C-alpha positions as CSV (number, residue, x, y, z in Angstrom):
1,M,0.0,0.0,0.0
2,V,1.4,3.3,-1.0
3,F,0.7,6.4,1.1
4,K,1.1,9.9,-0.4
5,I,2.4,12.3,2.0
6,R,1.0,15.7,1.5
7,T,3.6,18.7,2.3
8,L,2.0,21.9,3.4
9,I,4.0,24.8,2.2
10,L,4.2,27.3,4.9
11,E,4.2,30.8,3.7
12,E,5.3,33.7,5.5
13,P,2.4,35.2,7.5
14,P,1.5,38.7,6.5
15,E,1.9,41.7,8.7
16,V,-1.5,43.5,9.2
17,P,-2.3,47.1,10.1
18,I,-3.7,48.2,13.5
19,Y,-6.3,50.9,13.1
20,D,-7.3,53.2,16.1
21,A,-11.0,54.4,16.7
22,K,-10.7,56.9,14.0
23,G,-9.6,54.6,11.3
24,E,-6.0,55.8,11.1
25,V,-3.1,53.2,10.9
26,V,-1.3,53.3,14.1
27,G,1.2,50.3,13.7
28,K,1.4,46.9,12.4
29,V,1.5,43.2,13.7
30,K,2.7,40.2,12.3
31,L,0.1,37.1,12.4
32,P,1.0,33.9,14.1
33,P,2.5,31.1,11.9
34,L,-0.9,29.4,11.7
35,F,-2.1,32.2,9.1
36,G,0.7,31.0,6.7
37,F,-0.8,27.7,6.0
38,P,-2.8,27.5,2.5
39,L,-6.7,27.4,2.8
40,R,-8.3,23.9,2.1
41,K,-11.7,24.8,0.5
42,D,-12.6,21.2,0.5
43,I,-12.2,21.0,4.4
44,I,-14.1,24.4,4.9
45,R,-16.8,23.2,2.6
46,R,-17.3,19.8,4.3
47,A,-17.5,21.6,7.8
48,F,-20.0,23.9,6.6
49,H,-22.1,21.4,5.1
50,S,-22.0,19.1,8.2
51,A,-23.0,22.0,10.6
52,H,-25.7,23.3,8.1
53,T,-27.5,19.9,7.5
54,A,-27.4,18.9,11.3
55,R,-29.4,21.9,12.0
56,I,-32.0,21.4,9.4
57,Q,-32.2,17.7,9.3
58,P,-35.1,16.2,11.4
59,K,-34.2,13.9,14.1
60,G,-35.4,10.4,14.3
61,R,-36.2,10.2,17.9
62,D,-39.4,8.8,19.2
63,P,-40.9,10.6,22.0
64,L,-42.2,7.4,23.6
65,A,-38.8,5.5,23.3
66,G,-38.2,3.7,26.7
67,K,-41.7,4.4,28.0
68,R,-43.5,1.4,26.5
69,R,-43.7,-1.9,28.0
70,C,-41.9,-4.5,25.8
71,G,-43.7,-7.5,27.4
72,E,-46.7,-8.6,29.3
73,S,-47.3,-11.2,31.8
74,W,-49.0,-14.3,31.0
75,G,-50.1,-15.0,34.6
76,I,-49.4,-17.9,36.6
77,G,-49.7,-21.5,35.6
78,Y,-47.8,-21.4,32.4
79,G,-44.4,-22.5,33.8
80,V,-42.3,-19.6,32.4
81,A,-40.5,-16.9,34.3
């Protein structure tokens, strides 16, 4: 069995400007290395699809589950427990 090893190319994370309340640039900060990884659109799409369908799909639960009797007594005289 052959496994393909996928290497992620870590790009240099960008520096982003810091704005004050008036909207003027007051400095820059370098983002953590996590922001240098490329985006995987297939993973983002799968996560969104999973969360979205879990919210809209009806659940198959029965409100009377565990509350019904599964058997009835035959009474005495039949020799069964």
